[in-house]
C-alpha positions in Angstrom: -13.8 9.8 11.3 -15.2 12.4 13.7 -12.4 12.9 16.2 -14.3 14.5 19.1 -16.3 11.3 19.5 -13.2 9.2 19.3 -13.4 7.4 22.7 -17.0 6.3 22.1 -16.5 5.4 18.5 -13.4 3.4 19.3 -15.5 1.2 21.7 -18.3 0.9 19.1 -15.9 0.1 16.3 -14.3 -2.7 18.3 -17.7 -4.1 19.2 -18.8 -4.1 15.6 -15.6 -5.8 14.6 -16.3 -8.5 17.0 -19.8 -9.1 15.7 -19.6 -8.4 12.0 -15.9 -8.1 11.0 -14.4 -10.0 8.1 -12.3 -12.4 10.2 -13.0 -15.2 12.7 -10.3 -13.7 14.9 -12.5 -11.2 16.6 -10.7 -10.4 19.8 -7.4 -10.7 21.6 -4.0 -9.2 20.6 -3.2 -11.7 17.9 0.0 -13.7 17.6 3.4 -12.6 19.0 5.2 -10.2 16.9 7.8 -12.0 14.7 10.7 -9.6 15.5 12.4 -8.5 18.8 11.4 -5.2 20.4 14.7 -3.5 19.5 14.1 -4.2 15.8 10.6 -3.0 15.9 11.6 0.2 17.6 14.4 0.9 15.1 12.0 0.5 12.2 9.6 3.3 13.4 10.5 6.9 12.7 8.5 9.5 14.6 9.1 13.2 15.6 9.9 14.1 19.2 6.8 16.1 19.4 4.5 13.3 18.3 2.0 13.8 21.1 1.9 17.6 20.7 0.6 18.0 17.2 -2.8 19.6 17.1 -4.1 16.9 14.7 -4.1 13.1 15.0 -1.2 10.8 14.0 -0.6 9.4 10.6 1.5 6.3 9.8 3.1 6.2 6.3 3.9 2.8 5.0 6.3 2.5 2.0 6.3 0.4 -1.1 8.6 -2.5 -2.0 12.3 -1.7 -1.9 12.3 1.6 0.0 12.6 2.6 3.6 9.9 4.8 5.1 11.9 8.0 5.1 13.1 7.4 1.5 9.5 6.9 0.3 7.9 9.8 2.3 10.3 12.3 3.9 10.5 14.4 0.7 6.7 14.6 0.0 3.9 13.3 2.3 5.7 13.7 5.6 6.4 17.4 5.4 3.1 18.1 3.5 1.0 16.4 6.2 3.0 18.0 9.0 2.3 21.4 7.5 -1.4 20.4 7.9 -0.8 19.8 11.6 -0.7 16.0 11.6 1.7 14.0 13.7 3.5 11.9 11.1 5.6 8.7 11.5 7.1 6.4 8.9 8.0 2.8 9.2 10.5 0.5 7.5 9.3 -2.9 6.2 11.3 -6.1 6.6 14.3 -6.1 4.3 13.2 -2.8 2.8 10.0 -4.5 1.7 11.7 -7.4 -0.1 11.2 -9.7 2.9 8.2 -11.7 4.1 5.0 -9.5 4.3 4.0 -11.4 7.4 7.1 -10.0 9.1 6.6 -6.5 7.7 3.0 -6.4 9.1 4.3 -6.9 12.6 6.2 -3.6 12.3 2.9 -1.9 11.5 1.3 -3.5 14.5 4.1 -2.2 16.7 3.9 1.3 15.1 0.1 1.6 15.6 0.3 0.5 19.3 3.2 2.8 20.0 1.6 5.8 18.3 -1.8 5.2 19.9 -0.2 4.9 23.3 1.8 8.1 23.0 -1.0 10.3 21.5 -4.1 8.7 23.0 -5.7 9.1 19.5 -6.6 6.8 16.6 -4.0 6.4 13.9 -4.7 7.0 10.2 -2.8 4.5 8.0 -1.5 5.4 4.5 0.2 2.7 2.4 1.7 2.8 -1.0 1.7 -0.2 -3.3 2.8 -3.2 -1.2 2.3 -1.0 1.8 -1.4 -1.1 1.4 -1.4 -4.9 1.5 1.0 -4.9 4.5 -1.5 -2.8 6.4 -4.4 -5.1 5.7 -2.4 -8.2 6.9 -1.7 -6.3 10.2 -5.4 -5.4 10.7 -6.6 -8.9 10.0 -4.4 -10.9 12.3 -3.8 -8.4 15.1 -7.4 -7.4 16.0 -6.4 -5.3 19.0 -5.2 -2.5 16.7 -8.5 -2.1 14.9 -10.0 0.2 17.4 -6.8 2.2 17.4 -7.2 3.0 13.7 -9.5 5.5 12.1 -8.7 5.5 8.3 -7.0 3.1 6.0 -5.8 4.7 2.7 -4.2 2.8 -0.1 -2.3 4.4 -2.9 -2.2 2.0 -5.8 -2.4 -0.9 -3.3 -1.8 -4.5 -4.3 -4.8 -5.7 -2.3 -5.4 -8.6 -4.7 -1.8 -8.9 -5.9 -0.5 -7.7 -9.2 -0.2 -9.5 -12.5 3.2 -7.9 -13.0 4.4 -9.8 -9.9 3.5 -13.1 -11.6 5.5 -12.0 -14.7 8.5 -11.2 -12.6 8.6 -14.6 -10.9 7.8 -16.4 -14.2 10.6 -14.6 -16.0 13.4 -16.2 -14.0 11.7 -18.8 -11.8 12.9 -16.9 -8.7 12.1 -13.6 -7.1 12.0 -11.8 -3.7 9.8 -13.2 -1.0 7.3 -10.3 -1.1 7.1 -10.5 -4.9 6.0 -14.1 -4.6 3.4 -13.1 -2.1 2.0 -10.5 -4.4 1.4 -13.0 -7.2 -2.4 -13.2 -7.7 -3.7 -16.4 -6.2 -0.7 -16.7 -3.7 -1.5 -18.2 -0.3 -0.9 -14.8 1.3 -3.4 -13.0 -1.1 -6.0 -15.7 -0.5 -5.6 -15.6 3.2 -5.8 -11.8 3.6 -9.0 -11.7 1.5 -10.6 -14.8 3.0 -13.8 -14.1 5.0 -14.0 -10.4 4.1 -11.7 -7.7 2.8 -12.5 -4.9 5.3 -13.5 -4.5 9.0 -16.4 -2.9 10.6 -15.8 0.5 12.2 -13.0 1.4 9.7 -13.0 3.8 6.8 -11.2 2.6 3.7 -10.0 4.7 0.7 -8.4 3.1 -2.3 -7.0 5.4 -5.0 -5.8 3.8 -8.2 -5.1 4.9 -11.8 -6.3 3.2 -15.0 -2.7 3.8 -16.3 -0.9 2.3 -13.3 1.1 -0.2 -15.3 2.3 -2.2 -12.3 -0.7 -3.2 -10.1 -2.6 -4.5 -13.0 -5.4 -4.7 -13.8 -5.8 -1.7 -11.5 -9.5 -1.8 -10.6 -9.5 -5.5 -9.9 -6.2 -5.7 -8.0 -6.6 -2.5 -5.9 -10.3 -2.3 -5.1 -11.8 -3.5 -1.8 -15.3 -4.9 -1.0 -17.0 -3.5 2.1 -18.4 -5.7 4.9 -21.3 -4.5 7.1 -20.2 -1.6 9.2 -17.2 -0.5 7.1 -17.2 2.3 4.6 -15.2 1.9 1.4 -14.4 4.3 -1.4 -12.6 2.8 -4.5 -11.6 5.9 -6.5 -10.1 5.8 -10.0 -8.1 9.0 -10.2 -9.6 9.7 -13.6 -12.9 10.3 -11.9 -11.4 13.5 -10.7 -8.8 14.1 -13.4 -10.0 12.6 -16.7 -6.8 13.5 -18.6 -4.4 12.1 -16.0 -2.0 9.5 -17.3 -0.7 8.8 -13.8 1.5 5.7 -13.6 2.5 3.7 -10.5 5.7 5.6 -9.8 3.9 9.0 -9.8 1.6 8.3 -6.8 3.9 9.7 -4.0 4.3 13.0 -5.8 0.9 13.5 -7.4 -1.0 16.5 -6.1 -4.5 15.2 -7.0 -3.8 11.9 -5.1 -2.6 13.9 -2.1 -5.8 16.0 -2.2 -7.9 12.8 -2.1 -5.8 11.6 0.8 -6.4 14.9 2.7 -10.1 14.6 2.1 -10.1 11.1 3.6 -8.2 12.3 6.7 -10.0 15.6 7.3 -13.6 14.6 6.8 -15.9 11.8 8.1 -15.9 8.6 6.2 -13.6 7.7 3.2 -12.5 10.2 0.5 -15.1 11.5 -1.9 -13.8 12.7 -5.3 -16.8 15.0 -5.7 -15.6 17.1 -2.7 -12.2 17.7 -4.3 -11.6 20.5 -6.7 -10.4 19.6 -10.2 -7.9 22.4 -9.8 -5.6 20.0 -8.1 -5.2 18.0 -11.4 -1.7 18.6 -12.8 -0.1 19.6 -9.5 2.4 18.0 -7.2 2.2 17.4 -3.5 2.6 20.8 -1.7 6.2 21.6 -1.2 7.5 19.3 -3.9 8.9 20.9 -7.0 9.2 19.3 -10.4 13.0 19.3 -10.0 12.8 17.6 -6.7 10.4 15.0 -8.1 12.7 14.2 -11.0 15.8 14.1 -8.8 14.1 11.8 -6.3 13.0 9.5 -9.1 16.7 9.1 -10.2 18.0 8.7 -6.6 15.4 6.1 -5.6 15.8 4.2 -8.9 19.5 3.7 -8.1 18.7 2.6 -4.5 16.0 0.2 -5.6 18.1 -1.3 -8.3 20.8 -2.3 -5.9 18.3 -3.7 -3.4 16.0 -5.5 -5.8 18.9 -7.4 -7.4 20.7 -7.8 -4.1 17.8 -9.3 -2.2 17.7 -13.1 -1.8 15.8 -14.6 -4.7 13.7 -17.6 -3.7 12.0 -20.2 -5.8 8.7 -20.3 -3.9 6.3 -18.2 -1.8 7.2 -18.2 1.9 5.2 -20.5 4.1 2.2 -19.0 5.8 2.5 -18.6 9.6 0.5 -21.0 11.6 -2.0 -18.4 12.6 -3.0 -17.8 9.0 -2.6 -21.2 7.4 -6.3 -22.2 7.8 -7.3 -19.2 5.8 -5.5 -20.4 2.6 -5.0 -24.2 2.4 -1.9 -25.1 0.4 -2.7 -25.6 -3.2 0.6 -25.8 -5.3 0.2 -23.9 -8.5 2.4 -21.9 -10.9 2.3 -18.2 -10.7 -1.0 -17.0 -12.2 -1.7 -13.9 -14.3 -5.3 -13.8 -13.0 -7.5 -11.3 -14.9 -4.7 -9.4 -16.6 -4.3 -8.9 -20.3 -4.6 -12.1 -22.3 -1.9 -13.0 -24.8 -2.7 -12.2 -28.4 -3.5 -15.4 -30.3 -1.4 -14.4 -33.2 1.9 -14.0 -31.5 2.4 -16.1 -28.3 6.2 -16.1 -28.4 6.5 -12.3 -28.9 3.9 -11.8 -26.1 5.9 -14.0 -23.7 9.1 -12.2 -24.4 7.4 -8.9 -23.9 5.8 -10.2 -20.7 9.2 -11.3 -19.3 10.8 -7.9 -20.1 7.7 -6.1 -18.7 8.0 -8.2 -15.6 11.6 -7.2 -15.0 10.6 -3.6 -15.4 7.6 -4.0 -13.1 9.8 -5.3 -10.4 11.6 -2.0 -10.3 8.4 0.0 -10.3 6.9 -2.1 -7.6 9.8 -0.9 -5.5 8.5 2.6 -6.0 10.8 3.7 -8.9 10.4 4.2 -12.6 11.8 1.8 -15.2 11.3 2.3 -18.9 10.8 -1.3 -20.0 7.2 -1.0 -21.1 5.6 1.5 -23.4 3.2 2.7 -20.8 5.9 3.5 -18.3 7.9 5.2 -21.0 5.0 7.5 -21.7 4.7 8.1 -18.0 8.3 9.3 -17.7 7.8 11.5 -20.7 4.6 13.3 -19.7 4.8 17.0 -19.1 1.9 17.4 -16.6 3.4 17.2 -13.1 0.5 15.0 -11.8 1.2 12.5 -14.5 4.9 12.0 -14.0 
């Protein structure tokens, strides 16, 4: 969004959101935040010079199972700071294993704080579950919408993920946020009810046909625009046809980062036609192949302990009162939605593979690699850096 017209555009964006936005909650600050001020403050990580950067602020939201610094401090944070952005990260509730409704409150606090300190709109970048967390915050706390310029999702679970259903089906219990990412969950139905975007905001969604976790990628990640919003749903292979990028590779991939920069630096959402194919096969600036590999191992170990150490619940958390009307209760087993159908010739083998894939997918949903499916095995074995 054009920054020199920011004060005027902020007012216009808010007015448009009131008139045409995708939610009945068109004004006001939204509900009280679900955590105390001290917890919210501790979850936000910003540099001391936040207000002195020559470009606007960016908030990086992590995927399931990782803190903000763990997900971003080795890649996007330094790379964006080198471009002059003021960059903050935020931790989600229980490291993204907790209730998404609680995690969203931390994003609301972060946006308000960053906007107050800088006087500028905040660009939001979310990975995997982080993209969904951002959208919940924008829907139910309308006051932050005019404080936001761009919303960028990297393999976001905007409509859930069929792998989440497999995880919960495999054992009958899973983490709170995993239940909420099951396609057809009350949280997914609520966040998408009445419109998937808001007027005055630019949305960029970047996904890969080889994701392996947020599946099927196009159906689960893509967003539909409402009047007054601008949305770009970009399959990475539009830019890099040979890319085999899987879910775990997004935070390190150089082509994805180039698309993110295009969204942040130019008016409107990202446009793949403006990005040089020369970025295909690269990593985020400043990230070496050795660093990417070592981080994959480090974060795998962290996520394993957290995923299996998190409370395993047998049902999706109840919707908060402010959202309940957007998704009336309709008890149902976890659904696989529009994902791959079971081959008619071998239901038992397919179910066993699905259970194993679900366990592997849980790990990758946390932002780490696991070699329990053939697609992820190929992803870890690829030689091209952008396809790790």
